[in-house]
N, C-alpha and C positions, 0 to 999 in steps of 0.2 A: 159934595159927598164923593162924586166920581173922581175929582181932582185929588182928594185926600187918599183914596184907595190907590190911585195911580202912583203917587209919591211913595206910599208904603211899599208897593211892589218894586219900585226902582231901588229903594234903599235896601230891601231884602236881597235883591239880585246882586247889588253892589257888594254887600258883605259876603254872599256866597262865592262870588268871584274871588274876593280877597282870600277867603278861607281855602279855596281849592287851588290856589297858586302853589305849584310844587317845584317850579323851576329854580334851581340853585344858580347863584352868580359866581362866575369864575373868569379869570383873565389869564392869558398866556403872555410870556415875555421871552425875548431872545437877547443873547449877549452880543453887544457891539464890541468890535476889536479893531486894533491897528496892527497891520502887518507890513512887511517889506515887499517890494515889487517882486512878483513871481512866486511868492511863498504860498503855502497851503494855510487855510484858516478853518477852524471848527466853530460852528455856531450851535450853542445848546439852547433848547427851547424848554421852558418849564411853566408849571401852572401855580397860581397862588394858593390853590386848595388841592387836596388829594382827589384824583379822579379815578374811577373804577374802569372806565373804558373811554376810548377816544380814537379819532382819526386825524393825523397831523400831515399836512401837505405843504410843500414848497410851491407857492403860487407865482413867484417871480424871482429869478436868479439875480437880477439887478446888474448883469454884466459879468458876474463871476461864473466860473466853470464848475458844474457839479461833479463830485468825485464819488462819494459814498455816504452811507448813513448807518446809524446803529440805534437800538432802543426797543425793538419789538418786531411784530410781523411786518414783512416788507423791508427789512433792513437791507441797505444797499441801493434802495430806490428813493425817489423823492416823496413817497407816501408811506407813512408808518402807522400801523394800527396795533393796539394792545389792549389787554384787559387784565385786571388784578382785583381780587376780592378785598385786599388790604388798602388799595389805592396807591397812586403814584403822583409825585409832583414833577419828577424829571421825565419829560415826554420823549425826547429824542435829541440826537446830535447829528448835524449835517456837516460834511467836509467839502470845501470848495477850493479851487485854485485861483489865486489872484492874478490878474494880467500883469504884463510888464508895462510900467509907466515911466514917463520922464519927469512928470510933475505929480505931486501928491493929489490923489483922486479918491473920492468917496463913492461907495456903492451901497445901494439899499436892497436887502433881500427880504422878501415878504413871506409870511407863514400864515396858515389858516387851520384852526382846530374845529372839527365838527363831530357830531354824534357822540357827545360827551355825557357821562353820567357820574354822579358822585358815589361815595361808598354806600349810601342808602338807596342806590339805584334811582335817584331822582334825576330827571333830565337837566342838562346844563346848556345854556345858550351858546351858540357858536362864538368863537373869539379869534381875532386876528392880531398880528403883531409884526414888527419889522426890526431888522438888525442893520446897523450902519457899520460898514467895514471901510476903514481908511487905509488905503494902500500908499505907502511912502515911496517916493522916487529915490533911486540911488544917489548918494552925495558925490558930486564930482570934485576931486581934490585939485586945488589950484597948482599950477606948475611951480617948481622950485626956481630959485635965482639962477642956478647953473643951467637949468633947462631953458630959461628965458634967454640967457647969454648965448647958449649954443644955438638957439633958434635964430637970434639976431645975427650971429656970425654966419650961420648958414645962408641967411637971406642976403647979407651984404657981400659975401664972397662965395658964390655958387661954384666958381671954377676950382676952388681949392677944397679938397675933402677935409672934413673935421676930424681931429684926433681925439676929441672928447667923447667918452662913452656916455650914451643916453641912459639915465637911471630909470628903473622900473619899481613901482611901489607895490608891495605885497598886500593884498586885501586883508582886512581884519576879520578873524574867524568869530562866529557868534558864540557868546557865553550863555545863551538861553537854554537852561536845563529844566524848564517848567513843563507841567502838563497843561494842556488846554481843556481836557475833559477826562472824566473817570466815571465809568458806569459798570455795574455788576448785574448780570441777568438774573441771578438768584435772589436778589433783594435790594434794599435801599441802604446805602451807607449813611452813617451819621458821624459828624454833621454833613450837611449838603456840601457838595464839592466846591472847593475854592482853591485855585492854584497856589495860594499862599499858605494853606493849611496842609500840614504834613502827616497827620495821623487821623485815621477813621476807624469806625467799628461797624460790624455787621453780624447778625445772628442768622444761622442757616439750620434747616432741619437735619436730622441724622442721616437722611438718605443722600445728602450732598457731600461728596468727597473731593470735589474740585470746583473752584469758582470760574465762571466765564467772565473774564475781566477785559473791558475795552478801555485801554489807556492810550491816549493820543498826545504825542509831544506837541508843544506849542510852536516849535521851530521845525521846519521841514528837514533840516540836516541833523537834528537830534535823534538819538536812538533810545529805545525803551526796552528794559529787561526786567522780567518778573521772576522772583524766587519764593519758595515756600508754599507754592500753591498745589503741590502734588500730594495726594493721599492725606487729606485733612484728618486730624485725629479728633476724637471726642474731647470737647473742652476748647481752650483758647489756642489759636494758631496765629503766628505772625507771618504776614505776607509782605514782602518788600517790592516796591516798584522803583527801579533805579533808572533815572533819566540822565543820559550823558550828552552834554552839549557838543557842538562842533569843535570847540577848543579843548575838550576833554574834561571840563568841570562837570560835576554830578550833583544831582539832587535826589534824595530818597524819600519816597512816600511810603507810609506803613498802613496796612489794614489789619486790625485785630479781629480775626474771624472766629466766632465761637460756634462750634458744631455741637448741637444739642444731643442729649442722651437718647438712645433709641426708645421707642414706646415699649412699655413692659408687655411681653408676649411669650408664648412658648415657641421655641425654634425647632422642637422635635416632639412628635406624638405618635406612638404606635400602641396597638392593642392586640392581645392574643390570649390563648388558653392552652393548657396542657391536657391532651386527651388521655384515654385509659392506657394507651401503649407508652405514654411518657413523651410523646412527640409534641413539639411546639407548633401550634396552628395559628398563623397570622390571619387577622380579620381585616377586611377592606372597608375603608370609610368613604362615605358619600356626603359631600364632595371630598376630593383628595385634600389632604391636610395642607393648609396655608395658615401662616401665623396670625393673620388678621381676620380669619373666619372662625366664628365661635360656636357654631352648632353643626353636629354631624349625626349621621345615621349609619349603623352597621348593616351592610347589605345582606349578610347571611343570617338566616333564622337559626338560633342555637338549639342544639338538642337539649332535652330535659335533663340529660346527664351532666351538662355543664353548669356548675354551681358558682364558679368564680372566674373572673377575668383579670389578667395581668396587664398593667399599663405602664409604659416607659415614657417619661417626659423629661425635657430639658428646657429651662428658662433662658432667655437671652440676656439677662442681667445677673450679675453676681449678688449673692446673699438673698436672692428671691426665694420665698417659701412656696411649696406646692402641696396642696391638700386634695386628696382624691376620696370621694364619697360615692357609694352605690355600686361598687364593682364586686362586692362580696355578697354571698347568700342571695343569688339572683332568684327572683320569683317567676312563676309562669306568666306569660304575656310580656308587656312592655316594661323595660327598666330604664331609668335615667341616671347616667353617671355624670357627676359634677367634678370638674377639675378647677380649683381656685388657685390663682397665682397672685401672691401679694409681696409688696416690697415697701419698706418704710424708709423715707429719706432722712437726711440729717436734721431737718426741721420737725420730724415726728409725723409728717403727713404720710398717709398710706395710699399707695397706688395698687389697684386690684383689677384683675381680668378673670372672667369666668368662662370656661369652655363646657359644653354639654354634649354628651354622646347618648343616643337612644339605641337600646339593644332589645331585641325581641327573643324570648325563649319559649320553646314548645310547652304545651300543657302536659301535666303529669298524667300517665296512663291510668285508666279506671280499672281496678281489680275487683271482680265479682266473687262472692263466696260460693264455693262448689259443694254440691251434695256428695254423699258417700259414694253413690253409684258413679257420678262424674269423675270423682277422684280415682276410683278403680279403673274406669274406662281410660282415663288419661294415663294411668300407670301402665296398663296393657298396651296402650298406643305407644307410649314411650319405649316399653320393652320390645314391642314388635318393630318399632322404628330402629332400635338399637340392633336387634337381631338382623333385620333386613340390611342395615348398613354393613354389619359384620359379614353377612353372607355375600353381599355384592362385592365387598372388599377382598374376601378370601375364597371366591368361587372356584378358582383353579386348585387351591389346596383341598377343598372339600371333595371335588371330583376325583382327585388323585387318591385321597383316603378311601373313598367308596370303592374304587377299583381294586385297591389293595385288599380291603375286607372281603369283597366278592371272590377275588382270586384265592384267598386263604380258605374261605368257606368251601369252595369247589374242591380244592386239594384235600381238605379234611374229610369231606364226604366220600371222595374217591378212595382214600385210604381205609375209611370205615367199611365200605362195602366189600373191598377186596379182602380184608382181614376176616370178616365174619361170613364169607360166602359158604364155606363148608358146614359150619354149624347151622347156618340158615337152611342149607339143603337137607341135612339130617333131620332137623326139626320138621320140615315139610313132609318128609317120608313117613315119620312116626304119626304125624297128624292124619296123613292120608290113610294109613293102616287102621287107625282107631276109627276114623270116620267110616271106613269100609265095613268094619266089624259092627259098628253101631247101625249102619244102614241094613246089613244082613239080618240082624236081630229084629229090626223094625219091620222088615219085609216078611219074615216068618210069622211074626205076630199078626201082621195084616192078613196073610193067607190062611193061617190056621190058628186062630187065637186060643181055641180050647185045648188043642194038643200041646201048644206051647206052654200054656198055663199048667197042664197036667205034668208035662216033662219037667217044668221048673219045680214043681212041688216034689216030683219024684226024684229028680236028679239032684245033683248037688247045687243047692241054691247058694251056698257059701262061695262056690267057685265064681259065680257071676258077680257077686259082690266084690270078690277079691279083684277080678279083672277091672271092675269099675273103679275101684279104689286105686288100682295101678295107673289107670288112665289119668285120673285126677292128680296123682302124685307126679306123673310125667309132665303134665301140663304146668303144674306149679313149679317144678324144677326148671322147665324151660323159661318160664316167666322170670324166675330169679336170675337165671343166667343172662337173659336179655338185659334186665336192670343192672346187674353187676357189670356187664360188658359196657353198657352206656356210661356208667360212672367212671370207668377206667379211661375210656377214650377221651372224655371231655373234662377230665380232671385238670 
């Protein structure tokens, strides 16, 4: 029983190990080449599967002199690292200088790739490879028959100078106008580089306006010239790499680079409103507008008098449609404004982007119903406020007017008293005489009432009445004169 259980555990563990194996298998390889003595040689290292990350190192120069390298981080050194989400098969290119040899010699350069992952981020085992570089010795041309004869003559007759001119052979110039490697930092060319293939294609994002091209001639005395790589246009661009050999012959490699259309977006967005005075008030967005940011907030809280917002936008693609919703009839509190940008391509597929702006508006003021007394009080308050403002504004004019009125009144009263002084004095004397007579009569009555009464009866009673009537007439006349005089003066 124990043995059976043990075997079951072993089998289960074995299958679990198999299931959990996540290591991908990959192998790197390097290009072997044949070069002439003293020439430069480029060795390209590639992987049989696309790797997302790696570290590539030259572990042994093999007798060659290292010059430089290209392909990723650490370019120019013997160690290159790089990472790509889409994966790469071309890992790097290393340039070496071949030594000067008198006989054909082979050199072995070793490379090692570590820390590799595939495009699914699964680890890849380390891999090593070598490249064999054959360096050809220069060919020694045999002497011509004339040179042999001259040499014999010179040997046999040293005492006599030779009249024959020694011939010199002009070395043959190289006709090698091939590339040994071609790499583009912004992507991978298709098909994979081969010196015999003359045309390649590559697709790059819209943000790329120039390619970083590393084109290395196969021969050290060949020159490389690149045209058509400045200011790439949207769509297909033709880039030419012209390699000129030492003898002047040329080979042209072409790269058809397709620059993609820009991603549909807004390239301009501004928001504002018109106030009661007719002025344009710009609103500030948080964050500041960037084409690939799609949500914003207006930093200012709008007054309840603002009912509508104006929005100005421009799309980055022709024929794009822009629809704005929510900027009219703003309500109290938060409002969301939506801006939709749509574009239909030739295939009928629609591309769309949506921007959102949040705006907050103040609450409407609460208006309470006033009673009749409160309305009256407000009216008087308003009138008083108006009068107070008028008085404070015109205080100097008011004081000047009051001084003028006071001066006119004083002058008028002065004229009035001066004009009526005589009449006033005569009136006073008459009143004094009548008062005197009246007082005398009252005194007599008080001292001798019986005698006075007897005299009144006996004497002429009518005369007393007559005098009394006269006094009353005089008083009435004076009153009339006073009233008549007042009316004339102040008419």
